PDB file of N, CA, C and O in Angstrom:
ATOM      1  N   MET A   1       0.823  -1.195   0.000  1.00  0.00           N
ATOM      2  CA  MET A   1       0.000   0.000   0.000  1.00  0.00           C
ATOM      3  C   MET A   1       0.867   1.258   0.000  1.00  0.00           C
ATOM      4  O   MET A   1       0.552   2.232  -0.683  1.00  0.00           O
ATOM      5  N   ARG A   2       1.956   1.234   0.766  1.00  0.00           N
ATOM      6  CA  ARG A   2       2.827   2.400   0.837  1.00  0.00           C
ATOM      7  C   ARG A   2       3.499   2.655  -0.515  1.00  0.00           C
ATOM      8  O   ARG A   2       3.713   3.804  -0.902  1.00  0.00           O
ATOM      9  N   ARG A   3       3.827   1.579  -1.225  1.00  0.00           N
ATOM     10  CA  ARG A   3       4.472   1.710  -2.529  1.00  0.00           C
ATOM     11  C   ARG A   3       3.532   2.400  -3.515  1.00  0.00           C
ATOM     12  O   ARG A   3       3.969   3.192  -4.350  1.00  0.00           O
ATOM     13  N   ARG A   4       2.254   2.096  -3.415  1.00  0.00           N
ATOM     14  CA  ARG A   4       1.277   2.718  -4.304  1.00  0.00           C
ATOM     15  C   ARG A   4       1.185   4.213  -4.030  1.00  0.00           C
ATOM     16  O   ARG A   4       1.053   5.003  -4.965  1.00  0.00           O
ATOM     17  N   ARG A   5       1.252   4.611  -2.774  1.00  0.00           N
ATOM     18  CA  ARG A   5       1.193   6.032  -2.439  1.00  0.00           C
ATOM     19  C   ARG A   5       2.391   6.779  -3.001  1.00  0.00           C
ATOM     20  O   ARG A   5       2.242   7.864  -3.564  1.00  0.00           O
ATOM     21  N   LEU A   6       3.575   6.205  -2.851  1.00  0.00           N
ATOM     22  CA  LEU A   6       4.774   6.849  -3.374  1.00  0.00           C
ATOM     23  C   LEU A   6       4.698   6.949  -4.894  1.00  0.00           C
ATOM     24  O   LEU A   6       5.080   7.968  -5.471  1.00  0.00           O
ATOM     25  N   GLY A   7       4.212   5.907  -5.534  1.00  0.00           N
ATOM     26  CA  GLY A   7       4.047   5.929  -6.987  1.00  0.00           C
ATOM     27  C   GLY A   7       3.058   6.991  -7.430  1.00  0.00           C
ATOM     28  O   GLY A   7       3.283   7.670  -8.433  1.00  0.00           O
ATOM     29  N   ASN A   8       1.956   7.144  -6.689  1.00  0.00           N
ATOM     30  CA  ASN A   8       0.975   8.180  -7.016  1.00  0.00           C
ATOM     31  C   ASN A   8       1.562   9.574  -6.853  1.00  0.00           C
ATOM     32  O   ASN A   8       1.282  10.462  -7.658  1.00  0.00           O
ATOM     33  N   ILE A   9       2.365   9.773  -5.833  1.00  0.00           N
ATOM     34  CA  ILE A   9       2.970  11.091  -5.623  1.00  0.00           C
ATOM     35  C   ILE A   9       3.944  11.415  -6.746  1.00  0.00           C
ATOM     36  O   ILE A   9       3.924  12.522  -7.284  1.00  0.00           O
ATOM     37  N   VAL A  10       4.793  10.464  -7.103  1.00  0.00           N
ATOM     38  CA  VAL A  10       5.757  10.692  -8.186  1.00  0.00           C
ATOM     39  C   VAL A  10       5.030  10.924  -9.509  1.00  0.00           C
ATOM     40  O   VAL A  10       5.389  11.824 -10.269  1.00  0.00           O
ATOM     41  N   LEU A  11       4.017  10.119  -9.782  1.00  0.00           N
ATOM     42  CA  LEU A  11       3.240  10.286 -11.011  1.00  0.00           C
ATOM     43  C   LEU A  11       2.508  11.626 -11.018  1.00  0.00           C
ATOM     44  O   LEU A  11       2.453  12.295 -12.050  1.00  0.00           O
ATOM     45  N   GLY A  12       1.948  12.019  -9.881  1.00  0.00           N
ATOM     46  CA  GLY A  12       1.257  13.306  -9.780  1.00  0.00           C
ATOM     47  C   GLY A  12       2.185  14.483  -9.991  1.00  0.00           C
ATOM     48  O   GLY A  12       1.823  15.448 -10.664  1.00  0.00           O
ATOM     49  N   ILE A  13       3.381  14.412  -9.420  1.00  0.00           N
ATOM     50  CA  ILE A  13       4.358  15.486  -9.613  1.00  0.00           C
ATOM     51  C   ILE A  13       4.760  15.573 -11.080  1.00  0.00           C
ATOM     52  O   ILE A  13       4.876  16.667 -11.633  1.00  0.00           O
ATOM     53  N   THR A  14       4.971  14.428 -11.706  1.00  0.00           N
ATOM     54  CA  THR A  14       5.384  14.415 -13.114  1.00  0.00           C
ATOM     55  C   THR A  14       4.279  14.935 -14.030  1.00  0.00           C
ATOM     56  O   THR A  14       4.512  15.836 -14.836  1.00  0.00           O
ATOM     57  N   ILE A  15       3.093  14.378 -13.911  1.00  0.00           N
ATOM     58  CA  ILE A  15       1.981  14.789 -14.776  1.00  0.00           C
ATOM     59  C   ILE A  15       1.590  16.240 -14.511  1.00  0.00           C
ATOM     60  O   ILE A  15       1.415  17.019 -15.448  1.00  0.00           O
ATOM     61  N   GLY A  16       1.453  16.599 -13.245  1.00  0.00           N
ATOM     62  CA  GLY A  16       1.092  17.972 -12.906  1.00  0.00           C
ATOM     63  C   GLY A  16       2.139  18.973 -13.341  1.00  0.00           C
ATOM     64  O   GLY A  16       1.805  20.068 -13.795  1.00  0.00           O
ATOM     65  N   GLY A  17       3.401  18.609 -13.207  1.00  0.00           N
ATOM     66  CA  GLY A  17       4.476  19.502 -13.634  1.00  0.00           C
ATOM     67  C   GLY A  17       4.481  19.736 -15.134  1.00  0.00           C
ATOM     68  O   GLY A  17       4.673  20.861 -15.593  1.00  0.00           O
ATOM     69  N   ILE A  18       4.270  18.678 -15.891  1.00  0.00           N
ATOM     70  CA  ILE A  18       4.258  18.805 -17.352  1.00  0.00           C
ATOM     71  C   ILE A  18       3.057  19.624 -17.815  1.00  0.00           C
ATOM     72  O   ILE A  18       3.207  20.546 -18.617  1.00  0.00           O
ATOM     73  N   ILE A  19       1.870  19.295 -17.317  1.00  0.00           N
ATOM     74  CA  ILE A  19       0.661  20.013 -17.739  1.00  0.00           C
ATOM     75  C   ILE A  19       0.701  21.463 -17.263  1.00  0.00           C
ATOM     76  O   ILE A  19       0.372  22.373 -18.024  1.00  0.00           O
ATOM     77  N   GLY A  20       1.101  21.685 -16.017  1.00  0.00           N
ATOM     78  CA  GLY A  20       1.167  23.045 -15.486  1.00  0.00           C
ATOM     79  C   GLY A  20       2.177  23.907 -16.217  1.00  0.00           C
ATOM     80  O   GLY A  20       1.911  25.078 -16.487  1.00  0.00           O
ATOM     81  N   SER A  21       3.322  23.349 -16.538  1.00  0.00           N
ATOM     82  CA  SER A  21       4.341  24.104 -17.268  1.00  0.00           C
ATOM     83  C   SER A  21       3.889  24.418 -18.690  1.00  0.00           C
ATOM     84  O   SER A  21       4.107  25.522 -19.189  1.00  0.00           O
ATOM     85  N   ALA A  22       3.259  23.440 -19.338  1.00  0.00           N
ATOM     86  CA  ALA A  22       2.780  23.666 -20.703  1.00  0.00           C
ATOM     87  C   ALA A  22       1.693  24.739 -20.729  1.00  0.00           C
ATOM     88  O   ALA A  22       1.723  25.629 -21.580  1.00  0.00           O
ATOM     89  N   LEU A  23       0.739  24.663 -19.810  1.00  0.00           N
ATOM     90  CA  LEU A  23      -0.320  25.681 -19.759  1.00  0.00           C
ATOM     91  C   LEU A  23       0.240  27.048 -19.389  1.00  0.00           C
ATOM     92  O   LEU A  23      -0.212  28.067 -19.911  1.00  0.00           O
ATOM     93  N   SER A  24       1.200  27.073 -18.509  1.00  0.00           N
ATOM     94  CA  SER A  24       1.826  28.332 -18.127  1.00  0.00           C
ATOM     95  C   SER A  24       2.504  28.977 -19.332  1.00  0.00           C
ATOM     96  O   SER A  24       2.408  30.187 -19.537  1.00  0.00           O
ATOM     97  N   TYR A  25       3.185  28.163 -20.118  1.00  0.00           N
ATOM     98  CA  TYR A  25       3.854  28.667 -21.315  1.00  0.00           C
ATOM     99  C   TYR A  25       2.839  29.147 -22.353  1.00  0.00           C
ATOM    100  O   TYR A  25       3.018  30.208 -22.952  1.00  0.00           O
ATOM    101  N   LEU A  26       1.777  28.372 -22.566  1.00  0.00           N
ATOM    102  CA  LEU A  26       0.782  28.726 -23.577  1.00  0.00           C
ATOM    103  C   LEU A  26      -0.052  29.947 -23.176  1.00  0.00           C
ATOM    104  O   LEU A  26      -0.341  30.799 -24.017  1.00  0.00           O
ATOM    105  N   LEU A  27      -0.436  30.036 -21.916  1.00  0.00           N
ATOM    106  CA  LEU A  27      -1.305  31.121 -21.467  1.00  0.00           C
ATOM    107  C   LEU A  27      -0.564  32.427 -21.194  1.00  0.00           C
ATOM    108  O   LEU A  27      -1.190  33.484 -21.114  1.00  0.00           O
ATOM    109  N   SER A  28       0.740  32.372 -21.051  1.00  0.00           N
ATOM    110  CA  SER A  28       1.476  33.596 -20.721  1.00  0.00           C
ATOM    111  C   SER A  28       1.384  34.640 -21.835  1.00  0.00           C
ATOM    112  O   SER A  28       1.483  35.837 -21.565  1.00  0.00           O
ATOM    113  N   GLY A  29       1.197  34.207 -23.063  1.00  0.00           N
ATOM    114  CA  GLY A  29       1.059  35.151 -24.164  1.00  0.00           C
ATOM    115  C   GLY A  29      -0.312  35.799 -24.232  1.00  0.00           C
ATOM    116  O   GLY A  29      -0.470  36.828 -24.889  1.00  0.00           O
ATOM    117  N   ALA A  30      -1.303  35.226 -23.573  1.00  0.00           N
ATOM    118  CA  ALA A  30      -2.670  35.739 -23.630  1.00  0.00           C
ATOM    119  C   ALA A  30      -2.917  36.875 -22.645  1.00  0.00           C
ATOM    120  O   ALA A  30      -3.873  37.633 -22.811  1.00  0.00           O
ATOM    121  N   PHE A  31      -2.080  37.007 -21.631  1.00  0.00           N
ATOM    122  CA  PHE A  31      -2.290  38.031 -20.609  1.00  0.00           C
ATOM    123  C   PHE A  31      -1.438  39.262 -20.899  1.00  0.00           C
ATOM    124  O   PHE A  31      -0.286  39.135 -21.315  1.00  0.00           O
ATOM    125  N   PRO A  32      -1.997  40.454 -20.682  1.00  0.00           N
ATOM    126  CA  PRO A  32      -1.189  41.665 -20.849  1.00  0.00           C
ATOM    127  C   PRO A  32      -0.208  41.807 -19.685  1.00  0.00           C
ATOM    128  O   PRO A  32      -0.373  41.188 -18.635  1.00  0.00           O
ATOM    129  N   LYS A  33       0.811  42.631 -19.894  1.00  0.00           N
ATOM    130  CA  LYS A  33       1.790  42.862 -18.834  1.00  0.00           C
ATOM    131  C   LYS A  33       1.108  43.490 -17.635  1.00  0.00           C
ATOM    132  O   LYS A  33       0.252  44.363 -17.779  1.00  0.00           O
ATOM    133  N   GLY A  34       1.488  43.045 -16.463  1.00  0.00           N
ATOM    134  CA  GLY A  34       0.903  43.571 -15.243  1.00  0.00           C
ATOM    135  C   GLY A  34       1.130  42.630 -14.082  1.00  0.00           C
ATOM    136  O   GLY A  34       1.829  41.625 -14.216  1.00  0.00           O
ATOM    137  N   PRO A  35       0.538  42.954 -12.932  1.00  0.00           N
ATOM    138  CA  PRO A  35       0.778  42.140 -11.734  1.00  0.00           C
ATOM    139  C   PRO A  35       0.191  40.732 -11.813  1.00  0.00           C
ATOM    140  O   PRO A  35       0.747  39.803 -11.227  1.00  0.00           O
ATOM    141  N   VAL A  36      -0.917  40.558 -12.523  1.00  0.00           N
ATOM    142  CA  VAL A  36      -1.509  39.218 -12.637  1.00  0.00           C
ATOM    143  C   VAL A  36      -0.583  38.305 -13.431  1.00  0.00           C
ATOM    144  O   VAL A  36      -0.343  37.162 -13.043  1.00  0.00           O
ATOM    145  N   LYS A  37      -0.071  38.811 -14.535  1.00  0.00           N
ATOM    146  CA  LYS A  37       0.855  38.015 -15.342  1.00  0.00           C
ATOM    147  C   LYS A  37       2.131  37.721 -14.562  1.00  0.00           C
ATOM    148  O   LYS A  37       2.651  36.606 -14.621  1.00  0.00           O
ATOM    149  N   ASN A  38       2.637  38.706 -13.836  1.00  0.00           N
ATOM    150  CA  ASN A  38       3.843  38.478 -13.040  1.00  0.00           C
ATOM    151  C   ASN A  38       3.615  37.422 -11.965  1.00  0.00           C
ATOM    152  O   ASN A  38       4.494  36.601 -11.707  1.00  0.00           O
ATOM    153  N   PHE A  39       2.450  37.437 -11.342  1.00  0.00           N
ATOM    154  CA  PHE A  39       2.169  36.482 -10.273  1.00  0.00           C
ATOM    155  C   PHE A  39       2.051  35.055 -10.798  1.00  0.00           C
ATOM    156  O   PHE A  39       2.665  34.138 -10.252  1.00  0.00           O
ATOM    157  N   PHE A  40       1.268  34.865 -11.854  1.00  0.00           N
ATOM    158  CA  PHE A  40       0.999  33.517 -12.334  1.00  0.00           C
ATOM    159  C   PHE A  40       2.089  32.942 -13.230  1.00  0.00           C
ATOM    160  O   PHE A  40       2.267  31.725 -13.272  1.00  0.00           O
ATOM    161  N   PHE A  41       2.809  33.774 -13.935  1.00  0.00           N
ATOM    162  CA  PHE A  41       3.704  33.259 -14.963  1.00  0.00           C
ATOM    163  C   PHE A  41       5.179  33.546 -14.736  1.00  0.00           C
ATOM    164  O   PHE A  41       6.001  33.170 -15.572  1.00  0.00           O
ATOM    165  N   SER A  42       5.546  34.192 -13.647  1.00  0.00           N
ATOM    166  CA  SER A  42       6.962  34.370 -13.338  1.00  0.00           C
ATOM    167  C   SER A  42       7.499  33.063 -12.774  1.00  0.00           C
ATOM    168  O   SER A  42       6.927  32.486 -11.849  1.00  0.00           O
ATOM    169  N   ALA A  43       8.594  32.611 -13.342  1.00  0.00           N
ATOM    170  CA  ALA A  43       9.145  31.314 -12.940  1.00  0.00           C
ATOM    171  C   ALA A  43      10.261  31.494 -11.921  1.00  0.00           C
ATOM    172  O   ALA A  43      11.087  32.402 -12.022  1.00  0.00           O
ATOM    173  N   LEU A  44      10.260  30.617 -10.954  1.00  0.00           N
ATOM    174  CA  LEU A  44      11.334  30.529  -9.979  1.00  0.00           C
ATOM    175  C   LEU A  44      12.248  29.409 -10.451  1.00  0.00           C
ATOM    176  O   LEU A  44      11.829  28.256 -10.552  1.00  0.00           O
ATOM    177  N   LYS A  45      13.501  29.753 -10.739  1.00  0.00           N
ATOM    178  CA  LYS A  45      14.444  28.760 -11.246  1.00  0.00           C
ATOM    179  C   LYS A  45      15.204  28.154 -10.073  1.00  0.00           C
ATOM    180  O   LYS A  45      15.887  28.855  -9.326  1.00  0.00           O
ATOM    181  N   VAL A  46      15.073  26.839  -9.926  1.00  0.00           N
ATOM    182  CA  VAL A  46      15.713  26.108  -8.841  1.00  0.00           C
ATOM    183  C   VAL A  46      16.674  25.095  -9.454  1.00  0.00           C
ATOM    184  O   VAL A  46      16.317  24.392 -10.399  1.00  0.00           O
ATOM    185  N   GLY A  47      17.881  25.021  -8.924  1.00  0.00           N
ATOM    186  CA  GLY A  47      18.837  24.044  -9.424  1.00  0.00           C
ATOM    187  C   GLY A  47      20.253  24.548  -9.311  1.00  0.00           C
ATOM    188  O   GLY A  47      20.536  25.491  -8.572  1.00  0.00           O
ATOM    189  N   PHE A  48      21.140  23.913 -10.047  1.00  0.00           N
ATOM    190  CA  PHE A  48      22.529  24.342 -10.059  1.00  0.00           C
ATOM    191  C   PHE A  48      23.017  24.411 -11.496  1.00  0.00           C
ATOM    192  O   PHE A  48      22.524  23.706 -12.377  1.00  0.00           O
ATOM    193  N   SER A  49      24.002  25.282 -11.709  1.00  0.00           N
ATOM    194  CA  SER A  49      24.491  25.500 -13.068  1.00  0.00           C
ATOM    195  C   SER A  49      25.342  24.307 -13.521  1.00  0.00           C
ATOM    196  O   SER A  49      25.633  23.394 -12.749  1.00  0.00           O
ATOM    197  N   THR A  50      25.718  24.351 -14.765  1.00  0.00           N
ATOM    198  CA  THR A  50      26.476  23.261 -15.360  1.00  0.00           C
ATOM    199  C   THR A  50      27.882  23.190 -14.771  1.00  0.00           C
ATOM    200  O   THR A  50      28.578  24.199 -14.662  1.00  0.00           O
ATOM    201  N   VAL A  51      28.275  21.996 -14.402  1.00  0.00           N
ATOM    202  CA  VAL A  51      29.616  21.731 -13.891  1.00  0.00           C
ATOM    203  C   VAL A  51      30.289  20.783 -14.873  1.00  0.00           C
ATOM    204  O   VAL A  51      29.744  19.731 -15.210  1.00  0.00           O
ATOM    205  N   GLN A  52      31.480  21.163 -15.328  1.00  0.00           N
ATOM    206  CA  GLN A  52      32.199  20.301 -16.256  1.00  0.00           C
ATOM    207  C   GLN A  52      33.271  19.526 -15.508  1.00  0.00           C
ATOM    208  O   GLN A  52      34.064  20.096 -14.759  1.00  0.00           O
ATOM    209  N   VAL A  53      33.281  18.231 -15.721  1.00  0.00           N
ATOM    210  CA  VAL A  53      34.258  17.349 -15.092  1.00  0.00           C
ATOM    211  C   VAL A  53      35.162  16.797 -16.187  1.00  0.00           C
ATOM    212  O   VAL A  53      34.691  16.179 -17.143  1.00  0.00           O
ATOM    213  N   ASN A  54      36.459  17.025 -16.039  1.00  0.00           N
ATOM    214  CA  ASN A  54      37.425  16.555 -17.022  1.00  0.00           C
ATOM    215  C   ASN A  54      38.381  15.597 -16.325  1.00  0.00           C
ATOM    216  O   ASN A  54      39.126  15.992 -15.428  1.00  0.00           O
ATOM    217  N   LEU A  55      38.356  14.349 -16.738  1.00  0.00           N
ATOM    218  CA  LEU A  55      39.213  13.327 -16.145  1.00  0.00           C
ATOM    219  C   LEU A  55      40.429  13.013 -17.015  1.00  0.00           C
ATOM    220  O   LEU A  55      41.113  12.016 -16.783  1.00  0.00           O
ATOM    221  N   GLY A  56      40.696  13.834 -17.989  1.00  0.00           N
ATOM    222  CA  GLY A  56      41.824  13.606 -18.882  1.00  0.00           C
ATOM    223  C   GLY A  56      41.419  12.811 -20.103  1.00  0.00           C
ATOM    224  O   GLY A  56      41.502  13.310 -21.225  1.00  0.00           O
ATOM    225  N   PHE A  57      40.994  11.612 -19.906  1.00  0.00           N
ATOM    226  CA  PHE A  57      40.581  10.759 -21.022  1.00  0.00           C
ATOM    227  C   PHE A  57      39.075  10.788 -21.251  1.00  0.00           C
ATOM    228  O   PHE A  57      38.577  10.270 -22.251  1.00  0.00           O
ATOM    229  N   PHE A  58      38.352  11.405 -20.308  1.00  0.00           N
ATOM    230  CA  PHE A  58      36.889  11.401 -20.359  1.00  0.00           C
ATOM    231  C   PHE A  58      36.397  12.681 -19.704  1.00  0.00           C
ATOM    232  O   PHE A  58      36.833  13.023 -18.605  1.00  0.00           O
ATOM    233  N   SER A  59      35.496  13.388 -20.364  1.00  0.00           N
ATOM    234  CA  SER A  59      34.933  14.603 -19.767  1.00  0.00           C
ATOM    235  C   SER A  59      33.424  14.597 -19.962  1.00  0.00           C
ATOM    236  O   SER A  59      32.905  14.071 -20.946  1.00  0.00           O
ATOM    237  N   PHE A  60      32.736  15.197 -18.994  1.00  0.00           N
ATOM    238  CA  PHE A  60      31.286  15.273 -19.083  1.00  0.00           C
ATOM    239  C   PHE A  60      30.798  16.483 -18.312  1.00  0.00           C
ATOM    240  O   PHE A  60      31.537  17.078 -17.528  1.00  0.00           O
ATOM    241  N   SER A  61      29.538  16.840 -18.545  1.00  0.00           N
ATOM    242  CA  SER A  61      28.914  17.991 -17.898  1.00  0.00           C
ATOM    243  C   SER A  61      27.700  17.529 -17.105  1.00  0.00           C
ATOM    244  O   SER A  61      26.969  16.630 -17.522  1.00  0.00           O
ATOM    245  N   LEU A  62      27.505  18.153 -15.969  1.00  0.00           N
ATOM    246  CA  LEU A  62      26.345  17.878 -15.133  1.00  0.00           C
ATOM    247  C   LEU A  62      25.638  19.182 -14.824  1.00  0.00           C
ATOM    248  O   LEU A  62      26.286  20.194 -14.557  1.00  0.00           O
ATOM    249  N   GLY A  63      24.330  19.167 -14.857  1.00  0.00           N
ATOM    250  CA  GLY A  63      23.552  20.353 -14.516  1.00  0.00           C
ATOM    251  C   GLY A  63      22.081  20.000 -14.396  1.00  0.00           C
ATOM    252  O   GLY A  63      21.596  19.062 -15.029  1.00  0.00           O
ATOM    253  N   LEU A  64      21.382  20.769 -13.572  1.00  0.00           N
ATOM    254  CA  LEU A  64      19.961  20.523 -13.364  1.00  0.00           C
ATOM    255  C   LEU A  64      19.306  21.832 -12.973  1.00  0.00           C
ATOM    256  O   LEU A  64      19.805  22.551 -12.108  1.00  0.00           O
ATOM    257  N   SER A  65      18.193  22.138 -13.608  1.00  0.00           N
ATOM    258  CA  SER A  65      17.406  23.303 -13.204  1.00  0.00           C
ATOM    259  C   SER A  65      15.937  23.025 -13.486  1.00  0.00           C
ATOM    260  O   SER A  65      15.587  22.353 -14.456  1.00  0.00           O
ATOM    261  N   ILE A  66      15.091  23.557 -12.620  1.00  0.00           N
ATOM    262  CA  ILE A  66      13.650  23.387 -12.739  1.00  0.00           C
ATOM    263  C   ILE A  66      13.016  24.764 -12.628  1.00  0.00           C
ATOM    264  O   ILE A  66      13.309  25.514 -11.697  1.00  0.00           O
ATOM    265  N   ASN A  67      12.146  25.100 -13.577  1.00  0.00           N
ATOM    266  CA  ASN A  67      11.404  26.355 -13.524  1.00  0.00           C
ATOM    267  C   ASN A  67      10.017  26.073 -12.960  1.00  0.00           C
ATOM    268  O   ASN A  67       9.261  25.270 -13.507  1.00  0.00           O
ATOM    269  N   ILE A  68       9.697  26.743 -11.864  1.00  0.00           N
ATOM    270  CA  ILE A  68       8.431  26.500 -11.178  1.00  0.00           C
ATOM    271  C   ILE A  68       7.583  27.763 -11.228  1.00  0.00           C
ATOM    272  O   ILE A  68       8.043  28.840 -10.851  1.00  0.00           O
ATOM    273  N   THR A  69       6.336  27.628 -11.698  1.00  0.00           N
ATOM    274  CA  THR A  69       5.377  28.728 -11.675  1.00  0.00           C
ATOM    275  C   THR A  69       4.218  28.346 -10.756  1.00  0.00           C
ATOM    276  O   THR A  69       4.113  27.204 -10.308  1.00  0.00           O
ATOM    277  N   ILE A  70       3.363  29.310 -10.486  1.00  0.00           N
ATOM    278  CA  ILE A  70       2.195  29.047  -9.642  1.00  0.00           C
ATOM    279  C   ILE A  70       1.282  28.007 -10.299  1.00  0.00           C
ATOM    280  O   ILE A  70       0.752  27.128  -9.620  1.00  0.00           O
ATOM    281  N   LEU A  71       1.101  28.106 -11.617  1.00  0.00           N
ATOM    282  CA  LEU A  71       0.256  27.117 -12.308  1.00  0.00           C
ATOM    283  C   LEU A  71       0.842  25.714 -12.217  1.00  0.00           C
ATOM    284  O   LEU A  71       0.097  24.739 -12.117  1.00  0.00           O
ATOM    285  N   THR A  72       2.149  25.603 -12.251  1.00  0.00           N
ATOM    286  CA  THR A  72       2.783  24.299 -12.108  1.00  0.00           C
ATOM    287  C   THR A  72       2.469  23.699 -10.745  1.00  0.00           C
ATOM    288  O   THR A  72       2.126  22.521 -10.647  1.00  0.00           O
ATOM    289  N   VAL A  73       2.582  24.498  -9.702  1.00  0.00           N
ATOM    290  CA  VAL A  73       2.296  24.022  -8.342  1.00  0.00           C
ATOM    291  C   VAL A  73       0.824  23.630  -8.208  1.00  0.00           C
ATOM    292  O   VAL A  73       0.507  22.598  -7.615  1.00  0.00           O
ATOM    293  N   ILE A  74      -0.071  24.446  -8.756  1.00  0.00           N
ATOM    294  CA  ILE A  74      -1.505  24.145  -8.688  1.00  0.00           C
ATOM    295  C   ILE A  74      -1.807  22.818  -9.384  1.00  0.00           C
ATOM    296  O   ILE A  74      -2.548  21.994  -8.847  1.00  0.00           O
ATOM    297  N   PHE A  75      -1.247  22.607 -10.557  1.00  0.00           N
ATOM    298  CA  PHE A  75      -1.527  21.377 -11.296  1.00  0.00           C
ATOM    299  C   PHE A  75      -0.860  20.161 -10.665  1.00  0.00           C
ATOM    300  O   PHE A  75      -1.375  19.051 -10.798  1.00  0.00           O
ATOM    301  N   ILE A  76       0.254  20.333  -9.991  1.00  0.00           N
ATOM    302  CA  ILE A  76       0.861  19.208  -9.270  1.00  0.00           C
ATOM    303  C   ILE A  76      -0.068  18.743  -8.159  1.00  0.00           C
ATOM    304  O   ILE A  76      -0.331  17.548  -8.029  1.00  0.00           O
ATOM    305  N   PHE A  77      -0.570  19.685  -7.350  1.00  0.00           N
ATOM    306  CA  PHE A  77      -1.486  19.308  -6.276  1.00  0.00           C
ATOM    307  C   PHE A  77      -2.794  18.739  -6.825  1.00  0.00           C
ATOM    308  O   PHE A  77      -3.347  17.800  -6.253  1.00  0.00           O
ATOM    309  N   LEU A  78      -3.292  19.298  -7.926  1.00  0.00           N
ATOM    310  CA  LEU A  78      -4.517  18.791  -8.541  1.00  0.00           C
ATOM    311  C   LEU A  78      -4.325  17.365  -9.056  1.00  0.00           C
ATOM    312  O   LEU A  78      -5.203  16.521  -8.876  1.00  0.00           O
ATOM    313  N   ALA A  79      -3.198  17.092  -9.687  1.00  0.00           N
ATOM    314  CA  ALA A  79      -2.941  15.747 -10.208  1.00  0.00           C
ATOM    315  C   ALA A  79      -2.809  14.735  -9.077  1.00  0.00           C
ATOM    316  O   ALA A  79      -3.332  13.626  -9.179  1.00  0.00           O
ATOM    317  N   ILE A  80      -2.120  15.099  -8.003  1.00  0.00           N
ATOM    318  CA  ILE A  80      -1.992  14.187  -6.861  1.00  0.00           C
ATOM    319  C   ILE A  80      -3.360  13.920  -6.243  1.00  0.00           C
ATOM    320  O   ILE A  80      -3.678  12.779  -5.907  1.00  0.00           O
ATOM    321  N   TYR A  81      -4.166  14.963  -6.091  1.00  0.00           N
ATOM    322  CA  TYR A  81      -5.511  14.807  -5.533  1.00  0.00           C
ATOM    323  C   TYR A  81      -6.362  13.878  -6.398  1.00  0.00           C
ATOM    324  O   TYR A  81      -7.034  12.985  -5.883  1.00  0.00           O
ATOM    325  N   LEU A  82      -6.330  14.091  -7.708  1.00  0.00           N
ATOM    326  CA  LEU A  82      -7.129  13.254  -8.608  1.00  0.00           C
ATOM    327  C   LEU A  82      -6.646  11.810  -8.622  1.00  0.00           C
ATOM    328  O   LEU A  82      -7.460  10.892  -8.727  1.00  0.00           O
ATOM    329  N   LEU A  83      -5.347  11.593  -8.519  1.00  0.00           N
ATOM    330  CA  LEU A  83      -4.839  10.222  -8.489  1.00  0.00           C
ATOM    331  C   LEU A  83      -5.261   9.491  -7.219  1.00  0.00           C
ATOM    332  O   LEU A  83      -5.487   8.281  -7.251  1.00  0.00           O
ATOM    333  N   TYR A  84      -5.368  10.206  -6.106  1.00  0.00           N
ATOM    334  CA  TYR A  84      -5.829   9.561  -4.874  1.00  0.00           C
ATOM    335  C   TYR A  84      -7.330   9.293  -4.907  1.00  0.00           C
ATOM    336  O   TYR A  84      -7.799   8.344  -4.278  1.00  0.00           O
ATOM    337  N   LYS A  85      -8.085  10.112  -5.628  1.00  0.00           N
ATOM    338  CA  LYS A  85      -9.528   9.901  -5.712  1.00  0.00           C
ATOM    339  C   LYS A  85      -9.885   8.767  -6.671  1.00  0.00           C
ATOM    340  O   LYS A  85     -10.936   8.145  -6.521  1.00  0.00           O
ATOM    341  N   LEU A  86      -9.036   8.492  -7.639  1.00  0.00           N
ATOM    342  CA  LEU A  86      -9.343   7.436  -8.623  1.00  0.00           C
ATOM    343  C   LEU A  86      -9.003   6.096  -8.103  1.00  0.00           C
ATOM    344  O   LEU A  86      -9.196   5.097  -8.797  1.00  0.00           O
TER     345      LEU A  86
END
């Protein structure tokens, strides 16, 4: 039972994040500049910049960043809620 809950949370975060980010991107062009647009569509960038590792014979880059908007957070919670109700 606990495994199912963790799976629902991960699935809800993934689905809600994708849908919320896509809607945020699509709807941001429909709103005029102002405080409403700034509130709903300003993204908070969380993560770390690219780090390059060079081992002489092998080199690679690592980096991760996530852009979070209010719509993304709303859709994450909505997706988790709907997954628990189904």
